[in-house]
LOLUMDREN-619539 format. One record per residue: residue in three letters; x, y, z of N, C-alpha, C in turn. Coordinates in steps of 0.05 Angstrom, whole numbers, padded with zeros to 5 digits, always signed. Example, Ala and Ser with C-alpha at 12.3 -4.5 7.8 and 13.67 -1.06 7.14 Angstrom:
BEGIN
ala+00264-00114+00156+00246-00090+00156+00264-00066+00156ser+00257-00045+00142+00273-00021+00143+00258+00001+00157
This chain:
BEGIN
unk+01490-01094+00241+01477-01073+00224+01458-01056+00241unk+01459-01030+00237+01442-01012+00252+01413-01015+00243unk+01395-01012+00261+01366-01013+00255+01358-00987+00241unk+01345-00989+00218+01337-00964+00204+01318-00947+00220unk+01322-00921+00220+01305-00902+00234+01292-00884+00214unk+01266-00880+00218+01250-00865+00199+01249-00835+00207unk+01246-00818+00187+01242-00790+00193+01213-00786+00204unk+01196-00806+00202+01170-00806+00216+01176-00816+00244unk+01183-00799+00262+01194-00807+00288+01174-00823+00304unk+01148-00819+00300+01128-00834+00316+01129-00863+00309unk+01142-00871+00287+01143-00899+00279+01167-00914+00290unk+01186-00899+00301+01212-00912+00308+01210-00931+00331unk+01191-00928+00349+01188-00947+00370+01164-00966+00366unk+01155-00966+00341+01131-00982+00334+01139-01009+00323unk+01123-01029+00327+01128-01055+00313+01125-01053+00283unk+01116-01030+00274+01114-01024+00245+01133-01002+00237unk+01157-01003+00248+01178-00984+00240+01191-00991+00214unk+01212-00977+00207+01226-00981+00181+01239-01008+00179unk+01241-01023+00201+01252-01050+00200+01232-01071+00191unk+01206-01063+00189+01185-01081+00182+01175-01075+00154unk+01159-01054+00151+01148-01045+00125+01131-01067+00111unk+01110-01076+00124+01092-01096+00111+01076-01083+00089unk+01068-01100+00069+01052-01091+00046+01023-01097+00050unk+01006-01079+00040+00977-01083+00040+00965-01069+00016unk+00939-01071+00014+00923-01058-00007+00901-01042+00006unk+00897-01017-00002+00877-01000+00011+00862-00983-00009unk+00840-00972+00001+00826-00950-00013+00822-00928+00007unk+00820-00904-00003+00817-00880+00014+00799-00860+00001unk+00790-00841+00017+00770-00821+00007+00781-00803-00014unk+00807-00799-00015+00818-00781-00036+00817-00793-00064unk+00815-00819-00066+00812-00833-00092+00793-00856-00088unk+00768-00852-00083+00749-00874-00076+00747-00894-00099unk+00747-00919-00091+00743-00941-00110+00769-00950-00123unk+00791-00935-00120+00816-00943-00133+00834-00957-00111unk+00838-00983-00115+00855-00997-00096+00884-00991-00102unk+00899-00988-00080+00927-00981-00083+00944-00997-00064unk+00969-01002-00072+00988-01016-00054+00997-00996-00033unk+00996-01004-00008+01006-00987+00014+01027-01002+00030unk+01044-00987+00043+01064-00998+00061+01059-00985+00088unk+01056-01002+00109+01051-00991+00135+01076-00982+00148unk+01075-00957+00159+01097-00946+00175+01084-00933+00199unk+01089-00944+00222+01076-00934+00247+01046-00937+00244unk+01031-00915+00249+01002-00916+00247+00993-00902+00221unk+01010-00903+00201+01004-00891+00175+01008-00911+00153unk+00996-00905+00130+01000-00921+00106+01012-00904+00084unk+01034-00912+00074+01047-00897+00052+01035-00907+00025unk+01025-00888+00009+01017-00895-00018+01042-00901-00034unk+01047-00927-00038+01073-00935-00049+01077-00927-00078unk+01056-00930-00094+01058-00922-00122+01063-00893-00125unk+01048-00876-00111+01051-00847-00112+01079-00839-00102unk+01089-00853-00081+01115-00847-00071+01137-00852-00092unk+01134-00875-00107+01154-00881-00127+01154-00859-00149unk+01130-00850-00157+01129-00829-00178+01140-00803-00167unk+01135-00797-00142+01145-00772-00130+01175-00771-00129unk+01188-00793-00123+01217-00792-00121+01230-00798-00148unk+01214-00803-00168+01224-00807-00195+01236-00834-00201unk+01226-00855-00187+01235-00882-00192+01212-00899-00204unk+01219-00921-00216+01199-00938-00229+01177-00946-00210unk+01152-00943-00219+01129-00948-00201+01110-00970-00212unk+01117-00983-00234+01098-01002-00246+01088-01023-00227unk+01107-01036-00212+01099-01057-00195+01083-01047-00170unk+01088-01022-00163+01075-01011-00139+01049-00996-00147unk+01044-00994-00173+01019-00980-00181+00996-00999-00186unk+01000-01025-00181+00979-01044-00186+00958-01043-00164unk+00936-01057-00169+00914-01058-00150+00916-01082-00131unk+00935-01100-00136+00941-01122-00118+00971-01125-00117unk+00980-01142-00098+01009-01147-00095+01019-01167-00116unk+01002-01180-00131+01011-01202-00148+01033-01194-00168unk+01032-01171-00182+01054-01165-00200+01081-01163-00186unk+01081-01150-00162+01106-01149-00147+01114-01176-00137unk+01095-01192-00127+01102-01218-00117+01113-01236-00139unk+01103-01234-00163+01112-01250-00185+01139-01242-00197unk+01149-01218-00189+01174-01208-00200+01198-01222-00190unk+01197-01235-00167+01219-01251-00157+01236-01238-00136unk+01252-01254-00123+01267-01245-00099+01286-01221-00105unk+01301-01220-00127+01318-01196-00131+01303-01170-00132unk+01279-01171-00145+01262-01147-00146+01251-01140-00119unk+01242-01161-00104+01232-01156-00077+01252-01141-00060unk+01277-01150-00062+01299-01138-00046+01303-01109-00055unk+01302-01105-00081+01307-01078-00092+01285-01059-00083unk+01260-01068-00085+01237-01051-00078+01238-01045-00048unk+01243-01065-00032+01245-01061-00003+01267-01041+00004unk+01289-01043-00009+01311-01025-00004+01303-00996-00011unk+01288-00993-00033+01279-00967-00041+01259-00955-00021unk+01240-00971-00012+01221-00962+00008+01235-00954+00034unk+01255-00969+00042+01270-00963+00066+01284-00936+00062unk+01296-00932+00039+01310-00907+00034+01291-00883+00034unk+01268-00887+00021+01249-00864+00020+01239-00856+00048unk+01236-00876+00065+01224-00871+00092+01245-00865+00113unk+01271-00866+00106+01291-00861+00126+01309-00837+00119unk+01311-00831+00094+01328-00808+00086+01313-00782+00088unk+01325-00764+00103+01311-00738+00109+01304-00723+00084unk+01319-00726+00063+01313-00711+00038+01286-00717+00026unk+01274-00740+00035+01248-00747+00023+01224-00739+00041unk+01230-00728+00064+01209-00722+00083+01187-00704+00072unk+01195-00681+00061+01175-00661+00052+01158-00671+00029unk+01171-00686+00011+01156-00696-00012+01137-00719-00005unk+01145-00736+00014+01129-00760+00019+01109-00757+00042unk+01113-00737+00059+01094-00733+00082+01065-00731+00072unk+01059-00717+00050+01031-00715+00042+01020-00742+00032unk+01038-00762+00027+01029-00788+00017+01025-00808+00039unk+01027-00799+00065+01022-00816+00088+00993-00812+00096unk+00978-00832+00096+00950-00831+00104+00946-00844+00131unk+00932-00832+00150+00927-00845+00175+00914-00872+00172unk+00923-00892+00186+00912-00919+00184+00882-00919+00188unk+00873-00902+00207+00845-00902+00214+00827-00891+00191unk+00840-00878+00171+00824-00866+00149+00823-00882+00124unk+00835-00906+00124+00836-00922+00100+00820-00948+00104unk+00811-00960+00082+00798-00986+00083+00818-01006+00072unk+00823-01028+00086+00842-01048+00078+00828-01071+00064unk+00840-01082+00044+00828-01103+00027+00847-01128+00027unk+00836-01150+00017+00853-01174+00013+00876-01165-00005unk+00901-01168+00004+00924-01155-00010+00933-01169-00035unk+00925-01194-00040+00933-01208-00064+00911-01226-00074unk+00912-01233-00099+00893-01251-00111+00903-01279-00105unk+00886-01295-00091+00894-01321-00083+00891-01341-00106unk+00912-01356-00110+00912-01377-00131+00902-01403-00118unk+00921-01421-00110+00913-01445-00095+00917-01441-00065unk+00903-01456-00049+00904-01454-00020+00907-01482-00008unk+00927-01485+00008+00932-01510+00023+00934-01504+00053unk+00922-01520+00069+00923-01517+00098+00936-01542+00110unk+00956-01538+00127+00971-01560+00139+00961-01565+00168unk+00975-01583+00181+00967-01593+00207+00993-01599+00222unk+01008-01577+00228+01037-01579+00234+01044-01578+00264unk+01024-01573+00281+01030-01572+00310+01026-01599+00323unk+01047-01610+00334+01045-01636+00348+01026-01634+00372unk+01027-01612+00386+01009-01608+00409+00980-01608+00400unk+00974-01594+00379+00946-01593+00369+00937-01621+00359unk+00954-01633+00343+00946-01659+00332+00942-01680+00354unk+00960-01679+00374+00957-01699+00396+00932-01693+00413unk+00926-01668+00417+00902-01661+00432+00877-01671+00417unk+00876-01666+00391+00853-01675+00376+00851-01705+00375unk+00874-01718+00375+00874-01748+00375+00862-01758+00402unk+00869-01745+00424+00859-01753+00450+00829-01748+00452unk+00820-01725+00440+00792-01718+00441+00775-01736+00423unk+00784-01740+00398+00767-01753+00378+00772-01784+00377unk+00795-01793+00386+00801-01822+00385+00810-01832+00413unk+00794-01828+00433+00803-01836+00460+00809-01866+00461unk+00831-01872+00475+00839-01900+00477+00858-01909+00455unk+00863-01891+00436+00882-01897+00414+00906-01880+00417unk+00927-01885+00401+00950-01868+00400+00941-01840+00391unk+00950-01819+00405+00941-01792+00397+00948-01784+00368unk+00972-01791+00359+00980-01784+00332+00976-01808+00314unk+00967-01802+00289+00965-01823+00269+00993-01833+00261unk+00996-01857+00251+01023-01868+00245+01039-01851+00226unk+01026-01836+00208+01041-01821+00188+01049-01793+00197unk+01039-01784+00220+01041-01755+00227+01070-01745+00228unk+01088-01760+00240+01116-01751+00242+01133-01758+00218unk+01121-01769+00198+01136-01775+00173+01129-01756+00150unk+01105-01744+00151+01095-01729+00128+01079-01705+00138unk+01084-01681+00128+01067-01657+00135+01039-01661+00123unk+01020-01666+00140+00993-01671+00130+00979-01645+00123unk+00965-01645+00101+00950-01621+00093+00926-01628+00076unk+00911-01607+00068+00889-01611+00050+00886-01586+00033unk+00873-01588+00011+00867-01565-00006+00841-01552+00002unk+00842-01526+00005+00818-01511+00011+00807-01496-00013unk+00788-01479-00009+00775-01464-00030+00786-01435-00029unk+00801-01427-00049+00813-01401-00049+00793-01378-00050unk+00769-01384-00062+00749-01364-00064+00736-01356-00037unk+00741-01372-00016+00729-01366+00010+00749-01353+00029unk+00772-01345+00018+00792-01330+00034+00784-01301+00034unk+00782-01289+00058+00772-01261+00060+00792-01245+00078unk+00790-01219+00076+00807-01202+00092+00795-01198+00120unk+00812-01193+00139+00804-01187+00167+00781-01167+00167unk+00762-01172+00185+00739-01154+00187+00714-01163+00172unk+00718-01182+00153+00695-01192+00138+00677-01209+00157unk+00651-01204+00158+00633-01220+00175+00635-01250+00168unk+00633-01266+00189+00634-01295+00185+00606-01307+00187unk+00597-01319+00165+00570-01331+00165+00572-01360+00176unk+00553-01366+00193+00553-01394+00204+00545-01413+00182unk+00562-01433+00176+00556-01451+00154+00535-01472+00160unk+00522-01481+00140+00503-01504+00142+00516-01529+00131unk+00507-01551+00141+00517-01577+00131+00504-01600+00146unk+00514-01624+00139+00504-01648+00153+00519-01652+00179unk+00504-01659+00200+00515-01664+00226+00505-01691+00236unk+00523-01706+00248+00515-01732+00260+00533-01739+00283unk+00522-01742+00306+00537-01752+00329+00535-01782+00331unk+00553-01795+00346+00551-01825+00348+00524-01834+00358unk+00510-01817+00374+00484-01825+00385+00461-01822+00365unk+00465-01807+00343+00444-01803+00324+00440-01827+00305unk+00415-01833+00300+00410-01855+00281+00416-01847+00252unk+00413-01822+00246+00418-01812+00219+00426-01783+00220unk+00438-01772+00199+00447-01744+00200+00424-01725+00198unk+00429-01701+00209+00410-01679+00206+00424-01657+00190unk+00408-01637+00182+00420-01615+00166+00413-01588+00180unk+00432-01570+00181+00427-01544+00192+00453-01529+00197unk+00451-01506+00210+00475-01490+00216+00492-01504+00237unk+00518-01501+00234+00536-01513+00254+00529-01502+00282unk+00530-01520+00301+00527-01512+00330+00554-01511+00344unk+00575-01518+00329+00602-01519+00341+00622-01504+00323unk+00617-01478+00320+00634-01461+00304+00659-01455+00320unk+00682-01459+00308+00708-01458+00322+00727-01439+00307unk+00749-01434+00320+00771-01418+00308+00795-01437+00304unk+00814-01428+00288+00840-01440+00286+00860-01418+00282unk+00876-01413+00302+00897-01392+00301+00920-01403+00285unk+00926-01391+00262+00946-01401+00244+00964-01379+00234unk+00985-01387+00220+01003-01368+00206+01004-01376+00177unk+01002-01357+00159+01001-01362+00130+01025-01353+00115unk+01031-01366+00093+01055-01360+00076+01046-01356+00047unk+01054-01333+00036+01045-01325+00009+01067-01330-00011unk+01061-01344-00032+01080-01351-00053+01081-01329-00074unk+01105-01321-00081+01108-01301-00102+01118-01314-00128unk+01143-01324-00127+01155-01335-00151+01143-01362-00158unk+01133-01366-00183+01122-01392-00190+01144-01412-00196unk+01135-01437-00200+01154-01458-00207+01142-01474-00230unk+01159-01489-00244+01150-01504-00267+01137-01531-00258unk+01117-01539-00273+01104-01565-00268+01125-01587-00271unk+01126-01605-00252+01145-01627-00252+01171-01621-00238unk+01175-01596-00228+01200-01588-00215+01195-01583-00185unk+01203-01601-00168+01199-01596-00139+01215-01572-00129unk+01205-01560-00108+01219-01537-00095+01231-01547-00069unk+01258-01551-00068+01270-01560-00043+01270-01539-00021unk+01275-01548+00003+01275-01529+00026+01294-01506+00022unk+01317-01511+00009+01337-01490+00006+01328-01468-00012unk+01305-01472-00027+01295-01451-00045+01270-01438-00034unk+01263-01444-00009+01240-01432+00004+01241-01401+00002unk+01264-01390+00008+01268-01361+00008+01264-01349-00019unk+01268-01364-00040+01265-01354-00068+01236-01352-00076unk+01219-01368-00063+01191-01370-00073+01171-01356-00054unk+01176-01355-00028+01157-01344-00010+01161-01314-00006unk+01141-01299-00012+01142-01269-00011+01139-01259+00018unk+01120-01270+00033+01116-01259+00060+01097-01276+00076unk+01091-01265+00100+01077-01280+00121+01054-01263+00131unk+01032-01276+00139+01009-01262+00150+00996-01280+00172unk+00975-01270+00184+00960-01285+00204+00935-01296+00192unk+00925-01318+00203+00903-01333+00191+00884-01342+00214unk+00858-01340+00209+00838-01354+00225+00823-01372+00206unk+00828-01398+00209+00814-01418+00192+00789-01428+00207unk+00767-01414+00204+00742-01421+00219+00734-01449+00212unk+00723-01464+00232+00718-01492+00229+00691-01499+00241unk+00676-01517+00228+00651-01527+00239+00656-01555+00250unk+00658-01557+00276+00668-01582+00289+00647-01604+00289unk+00621-01597+00285+00601-01619+00284+00596-01629+00256unk+00603-01613+00236+00602-01622+00208+00627-01638+00201unk+00650-01631+00213+00675-01643+00206+00677-01673+00211unk+00669-01684+00234+00674-01713+00238+00656-01731+00221unk+00634-01721+00212+00616-01737+00195+00626-01738+00166unk+00640-01717+00157+00648-01716+00129+00677-01723+00123unk+00695-01722+00143+00723-01722+00137+00735-01749+00132unk+00721-01771+00138+00732-01798+00132+00719-01807+00106unk+00734-01816+00085+00763-01820+00086+00780-01799+00073unk+00768-01777+00062+00784-01758+00046+00791-01732+00060unk+00784-01729+00085+00792-01705+00099+00772-01683+00099unk+00779-01659+00110+00760-01637+00113+00749-01628+00086unk+00724-01619+00087+00711-01609+00063+00694-01584+00070unk+00668-01588+00073+00650-01565+00078+00655-01553+00106unk+00666-01568+00124+00670-01558+00151+00693-01538+00153unk+00708-01536+00131+00732-01518+00130+00731-01498+00108unk+00714-01502+00088+00716-01487+00063+00697-01464+00061unk+00685-01455+00083+00665-01434+00081+00678-01406+00085unk+00698-01403+00103+00711-01377+00107+00738-01382+00120unk+00759-01369+00109+00785-01367+00121+00793-01338+00121unk+00799-01327+00144+00805-01298+00146+00835-01293+00148unk+00844-01273+00133+00873-01265+00133+00876-01237+00144unk+00899-01233+00157+00906-01205+00164+00913-01190+00139unk+00909-01163+00139+00912-01148+00115+00941-01141+00108unk+00960-01146+00126+00988-01139+00122+01005-01163+00117unk+01021-01162+00095+01039-01184+00088+01067-01175+00097unk+01077-01188+00118+01104-01181+00128+01125-01194+00110unk+01143-01179+00099+01164-01190+00081+01181-01210+00096unk+01189-01231+00082+01206-01252+00095+01231-01239+00107unk+01243-01219+00093+01267-01206+00103+01264-01194+00130unk+01240-01184+00137+01235-01172+00163+01236-01192+00185unk+01236-01218+00179+01234-01239+00199+01261-01254+00203unk+01282-01243+00192+01308-01256+00195+01315-01260+00225unk+01309-01240+00241+01315-01241+00270+01297-01260+00285unk+01276-01270+00272+01257-01288+00286+01262-01317+00279unk+01281-01323+00262+01286-01350+00254+01299-01366+00277unk+01288-01390+00282+01298-01407+00304+01299-01436+00294unk+01313-01452+00309+01313-01481+00304+01287-01493+00313unk+01274-01509+00297+01248-01521+00305+01253-01541+00327unk+01232-01551+00340+01235-01571+00362+01249-01596+00352unk+01263-01609+00371+01277-01634+00364+01256-01655+00355unk+01264-01670+00335+01245-01690+00323+01255-01718+00331unk+01237-01735+00340+01244-01761+00349+01240-01783+00327unk+01233-01774+00303+01231-01792+00280+01248-01780+00258unk+01267-01795+00247+01284-01784+00226+01268-01780+00201unk+01267-01755+00190+01252-01750+00166+01266-01761+00141unk+01251-01765+00120+01262-01772+00094+01280-01749+00084unk+01299-01755+00067+01319-01734+00059+01307-01708+00050unk+01286-01708+00034+01275-01683+00024+01263-01666+00046unk+01256-01678+00069+01245-01663+00092+01265-01658+00114unk+01289-01670+00111+01310-01667+00132+01321-01639+00131unk+01318-01625+00153+01329-01597+00155+01351-01594+00175unk+01362-01616+00185+01382-01614+00206+01407-01600+00198unk+01415-01602+00172+01439-01590+00162+01432-01565+00145unk+01408-01555+00147+01400-01532+00132+01396-01508+00150unk+01394-01484+00139+01387-01461+00154+01359-01464+00166unk+01356-01458+00192+01330-01464+00204+01308-01445+00195unk+01284-01457+00192+01261-01440+00185+01238-01442+00206unk+01245-01449+00230+01226-01444+00252+01225-01414+00256unk+01202-01404+00265+01198-01375+00269+01187-01370+00297unk+01200-01352+00311+01192-01346+00339+01171-01324+00339unk+01146-01332+00334+01124-01314+00334+01107-01318+00359unk+01102-01296+00373+01085-01297+00397+01057-01288+00389unk+01038-01306+00390+01010-01301+00382+00992-01297+00406unk+00971-01282+00402+00951-01279+00423+00923-01281+00410unk+00905-01295+00423+00877-01298+00414+00859-01286+00434unk+00841-01268+00424+00821-01255+00441+00793-01261+00432unk+00776-01267+00451+00748-01272+00445+00732-01250+00459unk+00718-01234+00443+00703-01210+00453+00721-01193+00471unk+00746-01190+00463+00764-01172+00477+00780-01186+00499unk+00773-01210+00507+00786-01224+00529+00807-01242+00518unk+00831-01240+00530+00853-01258+00522+00847-01286+00531unk+00847-01305+00512+00841-01333+00519+00864-01352+00513unk+00884-01343+00497+00906-01361+00491+00930-01346+00480unk+00953-01358+00485+00978-01347+00474+00993-01370+00459unk+00986-01377+00435+00999-01399+00421+01027-01391+00412unk+01047-01409+00417+01074-01403+00408+01081-01416+00382unk+01085-01401+00361+01090-01412+00334+01117-01426+00333unk+01136-01419+00351+01162-01432+00351+01161-01461+00359unk+01138-01470+00370+01135-01498+00378+01126-01516+00355unk+01121-01505+00331+01110-01521+00310+01130-01543+00301unk+01121-01567+00297+01138-01590+00290+01148-01587+00261unk+01130-01582+00243+01138-01579+00214+01141-01550+00208unk+01162-01542+00194+01167-01514+00186+01154-01508+00159unk+01151-01483+00153+01140-01475+00127+01157-01484+00104unk+01184-01485+00108+01201-01494+00086+01196-01524+00081unk+01192-01540+00102+01186-01568+00098+01159-01571+00084unk+01140-01555+00092+01113-01556+00080+01114-01550+00050unk+01129-01529+00043+01131-01522+00014+01145-01545-00001unk+01166-01556+00011+01180-01578-00002+01161-01602-00006unk+01145-01608+00014+01127-01631+00011+01105-01625-00009unk+01096-01600-00009+01073-01592-00026+01081-01595-00056unk+01107-01593-00062+01115-01594-00090+01132-01619-00097unk+01137-01637-00078+01155-01659-00083+01144-01678-00104unk+01118-01678-00108+01106-01694-00129+01107-01681-00156unk+01119-01657-00158+01120-01642-00183+01099-01621-00187unk+01081-01618-00167+01061-01597-00168+01074-01570-00171unk+01064-01553-00189+01075-01527-00194+01064-01506-00175unk+01080-01485-00171+01071-01462-00155+01062-01440-00174unk+01042-01425-00166+01033-01401-00180+01036-01377-00162unk+01040-01354-00174+01040-01329-00159+01012-01326-00146unk+01012-01322-00120+00987-01320-00105+00979-01346-00091unk+00994-01367-00095+00989-01391-00079+00993-01384-00049unk+00978-01398-00033+00978-01391-00005+00976-01417+00011unk+00993-01420+00032+00990-01443+00049+00992-01434+00078unk+00977-01448+00095+00975-01441+00123+00986-01464+00140unk+00994-01456+00164+01009-01474+00182+00992-01496+00194unk+00966-01492+00196+00949-01508+00214+00949-01495+00241unk+00931-01504+00258+00927-01492+00284+00953-01492+00300unk+00960-01468+00312+00983-01466+00328+00975-01470+00357unk+00987-01491+00369+00981-01497+00398+01008-01504+00411unk+01009-01497+00437+01032-01503+00454+01025-01525+00474unk+01044-01531+00492+01040-01553+00510+01022-01547+00534unk+01017-01521+00540+01001-01514+00563+00972-01508+00555unk+00953-01512+00573+00925-01506+00566+00919-01478+00556unk+00934-01458+00566+00929-01431+00557+00945-01424+00532unk+00956-01444+00518+00970-01439+00493+00957-01454+00470unk+00933-01464+00474+00919-01478+00453+00905-01459+00434unk+00907-01465+00408+00897-01446+00388+00870-01451+00376unk+00854-01468+00389+00826-01473+00379+00809-01479+00403unk+00783-01472+00401+00764-01476+00423+00760-01506+00428unk+00762-01523+00408+00758-01551+00413+00779-01562+00433unk+00803-01549+00433+00823-01557+00453+00819-01541+00479unk+00814-01515+00477+00811-01499+00501+00788-01508+00519unk+00767-01519+00506+00743-01529+00522+00742-01559+00522unk+00762-01572+00512+00762-01601+00510+00736-01612+00498unk+00731-01602+00474+00708-01610+00458+00682-01603+00472unk+00682-01581+00487+00658-01571+00500+00653-01582+00527unk+00670-01601+00537+00666-01613+00563+00675-01595+00586unk+00693-01576+00579+00704-01558+00600+00700-01529+00590unk+00676-01518+00594+00671-01491+00583+00692-01470+00592unk+00697-01452+00573+00717-01431+00578+00703-01408+00594unk+00714-01401+00616+00703-01379+00632+00716-01353+00625unk+00700-01334+00616+00710-01308+00608+00709-01288+00632unk+00726-01267+00631+00727-01248+00654+00700-01233+00658unk+00683-01232+00638+00658-01217+00641+00636-01235+00654unk+00644-01260+00661+00625-01278+00674+00611-01297+00656unk+00614-01293+00629+00602-01311+00610+00620-01335+00606unk+00609-01356+00594+00624-01380+00587+00620-01387+00557unk+00639-01401+00546+00637-01410+00519+00647-01438+00516unk+00633-01454+00500+00644-01479+00490+00653-01475+00461unk+00634-01466+00445+00640-01458+00417+00628-01430+00413unk+00632-01419+00389+00625-01391+00384+00595-01387+00382unk+00586-01364+00392+00558-01356+00390+00556-01333+00371unk+00532-01329+00360+00527-01306+00342+00535-01280+00356unk+00549-01263+00342+00557-01237+00353+00585-01238+00365unk+00596-01262+00370+00623-01264+00381+00643-01253+00361unk+00664-01241+00372+00686-01230+00356+00712-01242+00365unk+00727-01253+00346+00753-01265+00352+00775-01248+00338unk+00796-01242+00353+00819-01227+00342+00845-01242+00348unk+00861-01246+00328+00887-01259+00331+00908-01238+00324unk+00928-01235+00341+00950-01217+00336+00976-01233+00339unk+00999-01221+00330+01025-01234+00334+01047-01213+00331unk+01069-01219+00344+01093-01204+00341+01117-01223+00339unk+01139-01213+00329+01163-01229+00327+01187-01211+00334unk+01209-01222+00343+01233-01206+00348+01245-01196+00322unk+01252-01170+00322+01265-01158+00299+01294-01152+00305unk+01307-01137+00288+01336-01131+00293+01341-01113+00316unk+01362-01118+00331+01371-01101+00353+01350-01094+00373unk+01335-01114+00381+01316-01110+00403+01289-01099+00394unk+01285-01095+00368+01259-01085+00358+01239-01107+00357unk+01214-01100+00352+01192-01119+00349+01179-01116+00322unk+01173-01138+00310+01159-01138+00284+01130-01144+00289unk+01112-01127+00280+01083-01130+00284+01070-01142+00259unk+01049-01158+00263+01034-01170+00241+01006-01157+00238unk+00999-01139+00257+00971-01130+00256+00953-01150+00268unk+00929-01152+00258+00910-01171+00269+00892-01182+00247unk+00881-01205+00253+00859-01217+00237+00835-01220+00255unk+00814-01207+00248+00789-01206+00264+00765-01215+00248unk+00747-01229+00262+00722-01236+00249+00700-01237+00270unk+00677-01228+00262+00653-01228+00279+00632-01247+00267unk+00621-01264+00284+00601-01283+00275+00574-01269+00270unk+00566-01269+00244+00541-01256+00237+00517-01272+00247unk+00496-01259+00256+00472-01273+00266+00458-01287+00242
């Protein structure tokens, strides 16, 4: 199939060409205060609702202030709307009418694109889990006995999910090292990042009805980038026996663009070989693969510090969704789940500072001559990613950025 080409010629060699068309929500000076659904094409944002009205097609789902109505409409509607957007942006007959509805990306403000319902964060990278096991449990097996049998996760606080660019406040909590006689209270001294990939649920499910891997495509609307900020000195004191709590629930940053699942068909790959046979509901060996070949980059104050490979993740998003609902838990439109830290086998592919600096024992040397163990006030972290698209194209995700507020 030929790659669609836009009449906006500047977008045709962009990772945000007509083969991608990610969704977002924006405001602009021409209608201040009114949030609108936008579709990114090159370095412009198409006012999707206005475009639908201009070409005389139904605009109800695209006229909303969040993506939730569109997300809840289901896969057939998603396909229909995406086909319409592709047609509008590629057929020359629409150029004159739609050109005025293209706003320069630099002139709009981007917002959290959907209302978050429930939020689950997983722990799906074997490399990350093994590294943390070696750091936190020296002398023991790096992986816990359950790790290769079950996708481990925890519930976060959906109200603390923010859009890229939102300042990150250093959280307070209890801290206690093994050498301390008792815990102290104060701001975290070990503020960390976690480079992750997020999956946005559109179609809900009924309570008591699990969602098998084969129905992943029916329920997941799209994909974005995530930075799950973490307080590493609060975490070890609080997480036993029930897992992360305050050390994780203060801020989670999302990229503003939701890449449709259809745009990632060319990025699907077989996940790494597994040396433990999964239970039937998690067995994906005879199913269509849902590993994704995403190339991520992490920058600290503009300096590249890591290139985590998402294709190396042990558990796929389809397995995570199947496990998340196997007990009968229902899905709601706006549910969101994240992959957990993405790390690869090499030191420069680790997706968190706790790994990159080996829990602060090996400070990271930056090109400007400074060093870091964990984040300092004023530091800015940016995570980007691309994926292979059709016929040699590239699919862009944009970026998720956060600066640590003093």
